[in-house]
N, C-alpha and C positions, 0 to 999 in steps of 0.2 A: 370506329365500331360499325359493322353492317350485321344488323339482325335480321336473319333469314337468307337464306342460300337458295331461294328459288332463282328464275332468270333475271328478275330486278337486281337482287343482291349481287349475283355475279357478274352483271354488266357494271353495275356501280363499281364493284370490287376491281374489275380487269381495267377499267379505265382509270381509276384512282392509283393502281399499282403501276400501270405503264406510264403514269405520269410522275413516278417517284415517291407516292404516298406508302406510308407503313398502314397497311389494312388488316384488321381481323373480321372475318366473316364467321359468324355463329350460326349453326343450323341444328335443329333439333334432331332430325334425322341422320342416318349414317350414309347419306347420299346427297348429291346435290340436283337441284332442277324443279324443286317444288311440285306443281300439279303437272309440270311437262317432264316427267321422269319415268323410270322405268322399275320393274319389281321382279324378284325371283318367285315363280309360281312355286310353291311347295308340292303341288300335285304332280307337276311334270319335271320340274327342274328347269323350265324353260324362262328365260329374262323376257318380260313382256312389258310393252309400254302401257302405262295406265289407260292412256287413249290415244288414238292417232292424232298427232299434231302435223300440220303441214305449214310450209312457209310459201310465200309468194315473191316473185321477182321485184315487186313494190314493196316488200318489207325491207327497206333499206339498212336500217340499223340492226335488225337482227342478223340479216346476212354479213354486215359489218364484224358484229360480236363473233359470229362463227369463223371469219377470217383471222381475228386476233387470237381465238383458240386454236388455230391451226386445223380447222375440222370441216371447211368449207367444201372440201372435196367428197366429204360423205355424204353431201345432199345430191340426190338423183333428181333430174329435172324432166318435167312432161310438159310438152306443148299443146295438149288437148285432153278434153274431158268426154267421157263415154257416159251418155244419159241412157238408161234402159228402161222400157215400158214393160207392163206386164205381158208375158208371153215371150219377151226376150228380143223384141225389135229394139235396135240400137241406132242411137243417133250420136255422131261425132261433132263436138262443139271445137273447133281448131282455128287459130290464127293463120290469116292467109297473107299474101304479098302485098295487100292494100296498106295504106297508112292508116294508124288510129285516128279517129275511133271507128273506121270503118273495117277493121281488119277481121272480126268475127261476122261479117254481113253475108258473105258467101254460105258459110256453115249455118248460120240462124235460118237463111232461107230455106234450107234443106231440112229443117227439123221436123222429124215426122209426127211428133206428139202436140204440136201446134197448128192451128189453123192458119189459112193466110190471112184473115182478118187479125188474129192474136198476134201475128208477127207485125202487122202494121202497127197495132197499138203499142206493142213491144218496142218498136223503132222512134215512136213518137215520144213515149215515156223517157227512152234513153237520152233523146234530146232534151228533153224538159230537166233531167237530172244534171246534164251538163252545164246549162243555164243557171240552175238555182245556186244559192247562196247557202249552202248546209247551216251554217251558224243561225239562220233564222229558223231552223226547224228543230230545235233542241227540246221544244216543250210539247211537240206532237209526235204521233207515230208515224212508221213507214207506211202502215195500212191506211192510214188517212191521206198521206202523199199519194199514194197508188189510186185511191177513191177518187181523189181531186182530179188525177190525170186519166181518168177513164178506163182502169184496167178491171177485167173482169174477174169474178171468182174463180173461174175455171184456169185463167191465164196466171193468177196470183198462185194457186195450189201448185200448177206444174212447173212455173218458172221463178218467180220471185222468192216464193216460200223455201224452196230447198236451198237457194243461195243464200238468204238471210239467216234462216236457221242455222246453217252451217258457219257463218262467218261471225253472227253475233250471239249465237245459242240462245236467240228468242225467236218467236216467230213474228211475222210483220204487223201482227195486231197488237204486240206488247214491245216490239224494238223502237227506240227513238229513231225519228226519220234521220236525224243528223249523223248517227253512226251508220246506218244503212247507207245513206247517200255518200259517204265517205268510200264504203266498199265499193261501189261502182263506179264513182268518180276517179279514185286512184288505182282501183284494181282491175276495171275493165277498159275505161275510156282513155286514160292518159296515154299510154304507150302500147305498142305491138306485143310487147314481152312482160307486161305488167301482171298478167293473171297467170303466167306459167306457174305449175305447181311443184314445189320443192320437197321431197320425202325422204327422210333419213334412210340410209343404208343400213344403221347399225342402231341397236337399242338407244334411246334417246339419252340415257344416263351416261352413255359412253362420250357424248358430246362434250361432256364438262371436265373431262379428266385432266386436262392441261392447266385447269384453273387453280389449282392449289401451288404448281410449280411458279405460275405467274407471279401469285401474291408473295410467294417465299423470296424470289428475286429482288423484291423490294422491302424486304425485311418483315414482311407481315406473315400472317397465318391463316390456315382453315380449320376452325374446330366443328367437327362433325359429333353427332350423338350429344350435343350440348345445348340444354334448354334455356332461353332467356327468361328471368325471373322477373325483372324490373328494368325498366328504361327511364335514366334522367338525362338532362342536357350535358353532362361530361361523365356519366358513369352509366355501366350496363352490368347488372348482376346476373350470373349465369350458373348453372347446376350441370354438372356431368353425371348425375347420379350416384357419384362415389365419393365420399366425404363432403365437407361444408360448401356452400355457396359461396362463389367467388366474385368480387367486385373488381370490374376492368375499368381504369380511368381512360380517358380518350379527350382528344380535341372537339370530335365531332361525331354526331350518332346518326345514321341512316337506318332508318325503320322500315324493312322491306318485308314486314311480317302480313300475313292474311288480314283484311280489315277487320274480322271478328275477333281477332287476337290482341289488337293494338291497345284497345282499352283496358285488357286484362293486366297488361304489363306496364303500362305507361304511368309514370308518376302521376298522383292524382292533381298536384297542382298544375302541372302542365295540361292535364286534361280541362281542368276549370277554366284556364285562361285560353286556351288555343282552341278555336271553334273547328278545326280541321278533325280533332279527335271525336267530336260529336257526330260529324258528319261520317266517319269511317263506321261508325257504331250503326248508322242507319242504311247502310249499304246492304242491298239484298241480293241473292245469288240465284244462279240457274243451273241445273244439274246437266251431266253428259253421263251417257253410258256407252260404255265399249264392250265389245263381246268378241272374245278370240274364238275362232272355231277351226277345227282340223278334220280333214276328211280323208278317205282312204284312196281318193282319186281327185284330180284336178276338177274345180267346179267353176273358178272365175278365170276367164282366160284374157281378160284385160287388166291393166295394171290397178284400176280402180273403176267404181261404177257409180253413177247418181240413179237413185232409184225413183221414177217420176211418180209422184203420189204415193210414196211407201212410206210405211211406219218406220223403217229404217231409212235413212237417208244417203248414207255412203257405204260402199264395201271398197276394202284395201286388200290387194293381194299381198301377202307376207312373204312369200318363196316364190321362186321361178315358175314352179309347175301350176301354182294356183290350187293346192291343197289347203293351205292355210290361208284364214280370211279375217280381217278384222272388220266388224260391223259397227258403225258409229250411229247413235241416237241422240242428237243435240236436242236442247229445251226439252229433256227428258223426264218432266214432273210426273207423268201418269206411269211410268215405268218404275219409278222408285219402290213402290210397295211390293212389286211382283217377286216371287221367287226365282232361284236360278233357273228352276224347271221351266216355270212360266217364260221367263224372258228366252231362254233358249227355244221353245216352242214357237213363239212369236216370230223369231228372228228368222227360223228356218222356214216358216210360213212364206215369208216374204221373199226369201231366197228361193224356194221353189217356184213362185209365181213368177219370178221375174227372170230367173235361170233354169228354165225347165229342165236343163240336162242335169242338173243338180238333185234330181228327185231320187236317182238310183245310187247317188253316194251315200256312203255308211258314214255317219258323224263319230268321230274318234273321240274328241274331247271338246268341251264348251266351258269357257271361262269368263262370265261377266264382270265387269269391273264397274260398280257405281261411283261416281265423283258427283256428290251432292251438292258440293260448293265448288264446282267447276270453275266457273267464273262469276263475276259480278253480274248481275241484271242490267242490261244498258236500255234501261226503261226511260221514258222522259223525265220521270222522278228522280231516278239516280244520277242521270246524266247532269243534272241541276245543281246537284250537291257534291261530285267528285271534287276532292279537295287538290289544291296545288302542292307542289312538291316542296315549297317553302312557304313559313307562315308569313301572312300579311301584317304589316305594321309591328312586327317583333313580338309576337304573342310567346314563340318558344323558337329553339336555335334547332329543334329536331326536324330533319327532312325525312318526309315519306317517299317511298318507292313501291311500285306496285303495278300492274295494269289498271287498277281502280283509281289513280290518281289522273290528274288531267292531263293528258297525253294527245288527245286530238284522235285517239284510236279506240275502236271497241276492245273487249277482252281478247287478246291475241299476244303472242309471243313478241310480235312486233311492240305492242304497247308496253309489255312489261320491260324491254330492252330500252325503250325510249325512257320510260321513268328513271332508270337506274342511270342512264347517261346525263338526264337532266340534275338529279341529285349529286352525281359526281362534278358536274359542272359548276353546281354553286358551292360544293366544299373548295373548289379550286379557284373561287373568286369571278366566276363568270356568271353571266345571265343564263338561265335554266336552260335556253336551246343553244348554249354556245358550244356544245360537244356532239350535237346530233348531225348525223350525216343527211344531206338535203334530200328531199322527197324526189322521186321520179319527175322530170319536168315534162308538163303536157306537151305533146308532139304538136306541130304548128297548125294541122289541120283541127286538132280537137281544140285548140285555142280559137281558130276561127269558128267554131261551133258555139263557143261561150265557156269551154272550162276554164278555170285560172287555176294557178298553183296555190 
C-alpha cells in the first residue's frame, strides 16, 4: 500500500510495479501529482499548473521516472537563462564550449548587472563552493557561508538570492547552507549540461497518465478520490466518501503523505515508538505563489526570464506568442495575506518595470494560485530533523516517502522521486540507495578544482 499519489508515491509505485510487486496507490484527490500537478480553472476552463515546476539535467532520478512513464519527450530543454534588469536590459547566461566548471565563465564575464569586482568575488566563491564539504554546513545558513566568503549585499541580492530562493524556496538568510551548496555543486559546477532547464510542454497532470496502467500490469491499482483514515503496519483504512470505511491489508506500507498529515492518520502506537513521526510533525513549510496572466498581445519574447532584484523572481512564457505568462514568487510569505487584486497589481508593476513594452498590453485575465505549504522549509533546524525512509532500530516497519525525508536534496521533484525510489528499494530488500540512478559525475576539471561526487 502506498498512501499518497504525489511524485514520491508515483515513483515508489512505478519502481515496485515494474519489479513485479502488486501495488495499491491511494490518493485523496481525483488526480495524481500532489503539489506538482494541474487544475481546471473554473473561470476560464483552462488547465493550469499549480505552479511552474522545472527540472534540470542533474535531476537524474526524476528524468528516469519520466522515462519509465513514457513522457520524457514532453520535456523541452533550454541551455540558457535570460536575466532582465529594470528597464529591460537583458543578460544571457549560457554554457560555452569550455569544460565544467568553466563553462559559464564567458557569459558571466559579460553580465551587465554585476560589476567587475562582483564577478571576481563570484568566481572566488564558486571555487570555495567546489572545495567545501557541504555535510559540514547543515547547521548554518547559506547567508553565513556567503558572508564568510566575502560576498557583498548587492551581489547577494542580484545573483545568489534569485538562484537560491528559486531552488530552495527560501532566501539565503534562512536556507540551510548544505542545501544551497548542493544546488551549486551539482547544478552549476559538476557538468556542462547540469543546469539545462527542462519545462513540460503539457500540463503537469498529463505526465502521470500512464501510471495507472503500469500498476495494473503488475496486478495493482490506483484509487483516486480515496482518503486515508488510518495507517498501521499491515493495514490502511480508507474512505471513498460512499459507504463505510474499508480496511485494506498489505505486506508493507509506504506513507507518502505530506508531513503535516502523517500524525493525523498514523496508528498512535507507531507514533509513540517511532521518532520519525515526531520529526515529521515539526517540519515547517515555505509558500510559493504562481500567477497566470493572459494579455491581448505578446509581452514576453524569451522562453523565461529572471528578474534581477524583482519581487517576482521568474517569468515563464506559456504560449509561442508570449501572450500567456506564468509569474513565480518563491518564499512568498509576505504575499500570502494579499488579495487577488493586490497580487495582480504588484506583479504587473514588476512586469512593466522589467518589460517596458508590456505597458501597452491589456490584461485579459489573472489567476493567482497560493500554495501555502508548497515545500518544506529547508532551514538548518529542519535539515537536522529530516527523517530517514526506514525507521532505525526497528521502531516500526512503516516506510516514509516525500521530499521532506532524507534524500540529500532540497524540496524538489528530484528529491521526491529519490524518496520514492528509496522506499521501493527497502520493500524489495535492498539498501535505501539501491535503486537510485547515479548522480551526474563531476567533470575531470571540476574534480581538479576540488569538487567530489
